[in-house]
N, C-alpha and C positions, 0 to 999 in steps of 0.2 A: 504492499499500499504505500501511496505516496504521502509525503511529509510536509505538513506545513510549520515553518517556525515564525512565531508572534514576536513583535517587538511594539510596545509592551505587552507583558503577558497578564498583566493585573492593573486594574483601576477602580480603588476602593469606592471613588465619588460617582462613577460612571458606568452604565452596565454595558456601555458601547462595545467595550472589547470582549466582554464575555458573549454577547450576541456575535460578533465577528468572528469569535473562535468556533461557537457553534454552527456557524453558518460553512465555515471551512470543513467541520466535521459532516456536515449532512451534504457536503460535496463530495465525501469520499476521502478526506485527507486523515492522517494523524496529525493532532494538533500538539506542538511542543512549544517551549519556552526559548526565546532567543535573547540572551543577555551575554554579559561579560563571562560570568560564572560557568554557564552551560557551553560557551565555547572552550574555555581553558580547560574545564574538565572532559571535554570528549563527547558530552552528550548531545552538542550539535553539529558534530561534524556532518551531518547530513547535507549541509548547505551546500557541501563540494559535491552533489548529485545532481545531474542536471534535470532529473524528473520532479526534484523537490521545490517548493516556494517559500519565500522570505516576505512576510507581509510587514510593511512598517508604518505605523500610526505616530503622526506628532514628534518624529524626531528631530525637527527643528527647534524644538522647545529646550532640547537637553542640554545645549550650552548656557542656558539662562537659568536663575532662580528667583523666586518671589519672596521677597522679606518683607514686601510690602505691597502697595496698589502696583508698584511699576516694578518691572524685572530689571535685573543686573546681570551682568556676565559671571559663570563661576567657572573657576580653573578645573577642577573635578569634572563637572558637566562638558566642560569644553574637550576634555582629553576622551572622555568617555564617548562624544560625538565622533571624534576622528577615529576612534577604535572602529564603530558602526561603519563610516564612510569607508574604511580601507576593507572592511567585510564585504561591503556591496562591490567594490572594486574587484575583489579576487574570487569571491564565491562563484561556483559555476550554478547553483541554483536561481530560479528563474525570480527576480527582484521586483516586488511588487509595491510601489508607494503610493499610499494613501494621501491624496494633496487636499488636506482640511483647509487651509488656510493661504491667504494671499502674504501675510505676514504674521510674525508671532504677536499674539494680542496684548494689548497694553504696552506694547513698545513705542516709542518716539524718537524723532532724530535720527542720529547715525546707528541707534540700536535696531531701529525699524529697518533703515536700509540694509545692515548687516543680516537681519533675519530675511529679508526679500532674496538677498544673495543665496543664504544659506538654503532655501525652498528651490532655488532654480539650480543650486549643484545637486540637491537630492533628485530633482526632476530628470536632470541629464544622466545620472547614474543609474537610474531606474530601469529596469527592461520595459515595465509596463506601469503608466499613472492611470490612477482610479479617481474620479471625483463623483461626489452626489449632488453635482448640479451638472444636469445636461448643457447649459450654456458655456459651460468652459471645457468641454470635451474635445472640441477643435482647438481652441487658443492653446490649450496646454497638452495638445496631442494626447489625449487621455481616453480612457472608457468611463463611459456614464453608468455606475452601479447605484440603485437606489439605498438611502439610508434606511436601516429598517425602524418599523415602527416598535416603541418600546412596548405598548400593550399587546402586539400581535408576535410576541417573539415566541419561539420555540420552547422555551422554558415555562411559558404560562398558558397550557394548553387547554381551550374551553374556558379560560377567564372571562368571566362577565363583563360586558364593558357598559357602564352606564352611560345613557344618551346623553348627547349633548344638551347643555341647559337653555331653554328658551329665553328671549330677551324678558326681563323682569315685567311682570303686568303693572307694577307702579310705575313705570318709566323711570325707576332711578336705578340705574346699572352698576353693576361692581366691576371695575376693570382690575385686570392682575398685571402683574410683572413679575413673573417665577422663574426660577433656575439660580444658577450662580450668579451672585451680585457682584459685578465686575465693572470698572471705567468704561469698557469698550462696549458695553451695552447702553451708555448713555443715559443711564437713569438719573445722574446728577442734572443734566440739562432738561431732562423731561419735568422733574421737581422744581426747577427754577420757573416754569412756566404753565405748571397745573392750576386747573381753575381750583379756586374756592370752592367748598363744600361738596365735591366730586369725589366719590369712594374709590379708592385705589389700595390695594394691598401689594406689598412688595415682599416676596420671600425668597430665602437663599442664602448659601453661606457668602461672607463677605471679610474682607480684612478690617482688622480693629479700626485702620485708617480711613478705609473708604466708608465703613459703617458710620464713623463719626462725622464725616462729609455728609452724608445723607440726612443724619439726624440734626445735624446743625441747618442744613435748608428747610426741614420739615418743621423745626422749632422757629426759626426766623421769620419764615412766611406764613406761620399760624396755620399750617395745614391739618393739623391734628384736631379732633380725632378721624375725620373722614380719611386721611392717609395714613396708613398703617404699616410701618417697616419692622418685619422680623428677621434676624439675621442667625443664621444658624444651618446647620446640616438638613436636609428633607431626606426623610425614607421613601421609598416608591409609593407606599400607601399614603404617606402624608403629601404628596406631590400629587396624586390623582384626587386626594380628597379637595386640595386648594384648586385644581384646576376644574373640578366640579361646582364650586362655588360661584365661579366667575362668569360673567356674561360675555366678556370680551377679554382674551389675551394679549398684551401689546409686545411685540419684539420690535424694541429701538435700537437694536445692534448697529453700530457703525460697519459698514459692509466692506470697508476697505482693508479689513484684516481676515475675515471670515468668508467663507463660501456658504456655508448652510448654518443653521441655528439647530442644536440637538433639542431645545424646548419647542422647536416645531414639530418634530416627530413624536414628541411626549403628547402635544394637544392636537394634533390634526385627527379629525374624527371624532374627538372627546368633548370639544368647545365649540358652541355655536358659531362664533365669531374670533376670527385671529387677523388683528391689524398689525402689519409688519412694515418696517421700512422697506422701501423700494431698493429692490437690488435685482440683478439677472435672476437668481433662482425665485424670488418672490414674484416677480414678474409673469416667469413661467408657472409657478404654482398657481397663481391667481386666474391664469387661462382655464386650467384643469380643476379648479376647485372654487367655486362661485363665494364661498364664506371665507376666502381669504381676502383682506382688502389692504392694499398698497397704499402708503402715505409718502409723499416725497420731503418732506421736512417736519420737525418739530412742531412748528406753527401750523400746518394742516392737519396734524395728529389733534392737537388742541381743539381746532375749529371744528374738528369732527365729534369729539366729545361735547362740545358747546350745542352742538346741533341736535345730540340726543336729549341733552338737557333740555333743549328748548321745545321736544315733541319730536324730533325727526332722527329715529334711530339709526336708519339707513342700514339694517343690519339684516341677516338671511335667518330665518326661521329653523330651528334645529329640525334635522329628521334623519333616518336612517341611512338613507343614500351618501350622507358625508362619511358617515365610516365604511361603507361600501366602497366609495370612490378612493378613499386612503388606502384600503386593503388593495386595490386593484393596482395602486402606483407603488406602494411600499411595504405591502404585505410579506409575509414569511416565505409564502410559496414563489412570490415574484421574484424575491431576494436570491433564494435558492437556485431558480431558474436562471436569474440573469450573471449570478457568481459562477455558478456552474458552467456556463456556455464561455466565459471568459477564462476559466483557468484550466480548460480542457482543451 
């Protein structure tokens, strides 16, 4: 049986890597870790066999370390990164690099420019590049593969899915910004212009520095109690419950660093309305899924929020077709089919 070596092999805050490993297993691979220890001890010597695969995710982040809101360079991480670059160059196994980002999140200035060069290097070294945004398949000379739905994964067979919540009959919607709370998601700028008296819940893990910044804005603008910010890790069950409570999920991510948002694949088919900052992926998704509504800038988002407050929600009513459409595009069967076609 062919072997797929995966890096990183674990991620304690995001089930994406576990889903990727299961997808490879369902495509007929034996899945093993790829790290410094496994190579040094000989457990990953299968990378020198042509029939095997090396799958890399977020390798561009290895040279950086996050001690606060903004990353800095790490000597240890940089040496480890160079180790993997050498492996990619000398291994005989097929090198598959998943291009998740245009630049490393939250980097600025020369660090951002460096991260772009690192990503370009990894794209050049890879035998196969994969993107979850079909818009970048041609520009990046990559293969489009769907990002799996978190709620339709193989480790959750038959898991009941709560229907998307319809817009509130009272006309007072609850907006949500859920998931990891980081500067590139632009939450601080949204709070600076968020309308008074409109309910918004912000939940997810944040650094102390960024949490303090958000709390300062909420206090200064007197947005509480309508705006609630809760910092901390969210379990899958907690995240699902928070999604079920909101009328609209807002994805205000700055699109110059990322291709797609993981929160999108948590929410699509579960939330009646997703309002997301316009990007190539969101424009494509909006063509496929009518309850995905792009906005061009923060001012347009606020205007849409205010329009709902004035009695014009501009929303899509929840229905079972939303979940069916999400499964058709990103469901487990479609992922196994498309990943298998690429790998064999």
